[in-house]
N, C-alpha and C positions, 0 to 999 in steps of 0.2 A: 583888275582885283575883283569887279563885281563878276566877271566870267568867271573868275576861279571859284567864288562864292556859291555861284549858281550850279558850278559843275558838283563841287561838294556836296550840298544839297540833296541834288539830282542823285548821285552815288548814293547817300545815305537811304533815301526813300527806294532807289532801287533794291539796296540790301534788306531794307525792312520788308518790302514785299515779296522779296525772295524767300525769307525766312518763315514769314505768315501767309506763303501761299495757300496752304489747305485751311485756314481760317477765314481768308478773303473769298476763296471757292465757295466755302459754306455757307458763309455769311449772304453771299450774292443769290446762292440757290434757295435759302429762306426767305428773302427778301422776296423773290420772284413767286414763290409760291404763297406767301401770305398777301402778296399784291392782288395775285389772280383771284383770291377770294375775296377781298376787300373790292376789287373793280367790279366783280360779277355779282355783288351782294345787291338787293333791291332796298329801298327804303320802305320802312314797315307802313308808314303813312299812306303811301301810294297802293302797297298789297291790301289795306284796309278798305279802300276805295275801288277795288278792282272787282268786278263780277265774275273773273275768271277765277278768282282765290276762294276755296271751299270754306263754307261758314265754319267749320271745325280748326281749320287754320287759323282763321281770324281770330277765333275765339282764344285760341292758346297764343297768340301774338298781341291782344288786348292785356290777357292775364301777365303776361312778360313785363307790359309796360306798366302794370298796376304794381308789379315787386319791385322794378325798377326804382319807380316814384316813392313808394314806399321807402326803400334802402337809403334813397337821397333825403327824403325830407324827414323820416322819423327816425331812421337809423344814424343818419349824419354822415354817409359814405359819400365820396367824392361823386360831382357830377358831370360825366363824361358824354360823350356821342356815343359810347359802347351799348350794344344791344338796341340799335335804333334801325338797324338795317338786318336782312334776313338773307343767309345763302343756303341755296338748294343743294345739299350735297348729292341728291338722289340715292340715298341709303349707302353710299360708299363710304369707307375710312377715308379721311383728309391729312391726318399726321399720325406719325410711327415714331414713338418714343422709345429710344433704348436705353438701359439702364445696365450697369456691371458692378458685381462686388467681387470682394476676395473670396476664393471658396471654402476658407476654413476661418474666416473671421467677417463680422457683420461690419463690413468696412468698405463704402461706396467709392468706386470709382469718380473723380471729379473732372470735370471739363472747364477750362477758364476762358469766359468770353469778357470782351470788353463791357465795361459800364455795370453789367448786373453781376460779375464776378464769377465765383466757382458755382458749378451749378451738378448734381448728381446723375443727370440725364441728359441726353441729346436728342433733338427734334428732326424729324425729317419730312418733307412734303414727298417725296419719290420713294416709294416702297424699297426699289432696288437698291438705292443707297442706303436705307436703314439695315437692309439684309448684309451687306457688305460690311458694315460697321458691327453689325451682330456677329458674323463669321470671324472678323478680325479681332474682336476682342476674346470669342471663343478659344480660337487659335493661341491666345496670348495666356490662357489658362483661366480666365475671368468665369464666374456665374453670371450670365447674361439673361436680360429679360428684355420684353417689347410689348408694347400695349399700343392702344388706340385711345387716345382721350376724347370724353365727350366735350370737353371744351376747354379752352386755354387763354391766359390773358397774354397781351402783347405789351403790357406795362408803358400804355401810351404811345406806344410807336405808330401804331393803326387803329383803325377804328373796330374793335371786336362786333363781329355780326354775331347775331343769333343763327345757330347752325339747325339745318332742318330736322335733324335727327334727336335734337335736343326737344323737340315738340312730342316725340313718344313718351316723355317721363311723367310721371304722376305730379299732381300739383306740389305737392310738398317736396319731392325731388327736385323740381325745377326750381322751384322758389330756394331751394338751398344751393344749387349751382349758379346760380344767376347772383346771388350774394357773395358767394365764396370767391367768384371771379371778379367782381368788383370791389372786396377787400383787397386784391392784389393792385387794383389801381389805386387805392387808397394809402396802403400801407406797405412799404417794401424795404426790407434791410437787405444791403449787399452782403453777400457771401453768409447769409443765413436761410438757406431753403427749408430746414427742419422746422424754423420758427414762422417762416414766412406762411408755410402750408398748415401747421398745426394752427396758427392763429385764423387763418381764412377758413377751415374745417370748423372751429370753435364758433366764429361768428357766423358762420353760415347756417350750421345747425340751429342756433337759437334765433338767427334773424328770421329762419323759415318758421319756426314756431310762433314767434310774436306775430308776423304777418297773418299766418293762418288763423290765429285766435282772434286778432283785430279785425280781420276781413270777415271770418265765418263762423267764429265763437269755438270755444274749446270743446264744445259736446259735438260739434260737426263732423260729418263722415270725412271730409278733407285733413282735418286735423287729427282725428284718431287713426286714419290710415297712415299718414306719415310717422305717427308714433309708434305703431306696429312695425312699421318698416324699418324705423331707426332702431327699436329695441332690437331688431333681430340682427342690424348691421353692427350694433355695439357689441353685441354678443359674441359675432363672428370676430370684430376686431380684438376683443379682449383676448379671446382664445388664441389667436397669432401673436398678439403683443406676448403673452404668457409663452408661448414656442419660442418666441423670441430670445426671451430670458434664458430658457433651456438650452438652446443652440449657444449662446454666448458662454455658458458655464461649461457645456460640452469642447467648446473651441479652445477655452482656457486650460482645459484637462489635457486635451491632446495636442495641446501647442509644441510640445517637445518630442513628440511621436514621429521618428524618422519615415516609417512606411506610410506611403500617401494611400495602401490599398486599405490597411487597418482603419486611417481616419476616413476614408470616403464609406466603409462598412458601417462606422458607428454614427456618421452623418445622417446616412439613408435610414439606419434603424430608427433614429430619433424623430426623423421626417415622417416616416410611416406612423409612428405612433401618434405624432401630432394631427395628422389627417384621420387617423382611424378614431380618437378621441373627439371629433366633430359630433359624433352620435350621442353624445351624453348631453347635449345642448337642446332645448326645447325651443324651437323656433315656430313664430307664427305662421311663415311662410315656408312652405315645403320645396320651393327651389333651393334651399341650402341643404337639404338633406341628401343632394347629389354631388356635393362637392368631394365626399371621400372617396369617390371614384375617378376623378380627375386625375392628371398625371402628378407625380410627386413637384412641388414646387423647388425652387433653389433658394438662395440667400438673397437674391433680387427681390422676392416676394414678400419677405420678412422685412428688408429696408422699406419697403413701401408703407408698411403698418407703423414702422418708426417714424419716418418722414412726416406722415401727416397725421398721428393720433399720439407720439408718445410724450407731448407734452402736455395734454389736454387737463389732467389731474393739476399742474400747477396753474394753469391759466383758470380753471375752474374755482380754484382757491382764491386766486386774485378777484375774481369777478364776484364770489360770493363776499367774501370777508371786505376789501376795500371798497366795491361799488354796490353792494348790496343789491346784486341783479340787474343793477340798472345798463342794460346794454349800450345804450346812446353814450353814456358818461364813460363805459368801457372803451368803445371806438374812439371818443375825441381823446382820452388818454393817449391811446397808441398812435394815433394822428399827429398829436403834439410832440410825442417822444421820437417817434419815426417818420417825419416828414415824407412825402413820397420823391421818387426820384426827380 
């Protein structure tokens, strides 16, 4: 009887492994890639003592330590071991994130993962694997995108290191990035990527402003530089959120159009107009003036703005009216409402 039961369990496990082979293979590759980074990351405390490390690097590491301490003690984000080590990526990208979207609908493809649930992107530590996924989705008719994120959160599975490329960021942008990723290790809602990313973006920006004001003052160069940079970014984001609305209206209008050539032409014309009208915005930084000349984006580009920024007005309304701009209370509310995994 015991032998039969054992064989039955073994058979069930074998069938499960057979049907989940791709997922298991992917998970093992991801674990290997992440562990390679974690194992080769060096403790910040040791780097700060090393005479071989440049003073400019030490200054940025101390700065990240300040941001991290402030986020924990003043904002109430979870205290983890994240950002206490540094991984030298030698200027090379580490992760390739693939996204996909319906060609005539702002509807993202989702991948279903254990524990975290549905995700509208898939990451790869091997570029060749990312390229294969990109091509496979493209062949299936999706609009496909690929990017190299400046940072990511492993949601507590690993000790997230500081990546050396992060050190190239301005003080305001770096504070925002660290706080953004620390939010992911504090509040996470399964199957709700749009909510998670919008919340992290909202808290990241306001946390960075609060840190810069309390550390340097509201009239400091650090604060004013970040304010100008964020003003440009918000104007750029607003432009593409407006563009996403226009695309949704167009896709609704041409939904029953049987000729894909006609649909494609209308889509291209609207996207060209969206890109061309960027020159109506007055940016502080001239770098934004070159975006019109870039290749036309596809739906995945617009989906990224919806994923990270479409709920900002709702969060701002809650932040202003219910919490009277008290960021610590705001964070505590979401920590209690949505406990971390």
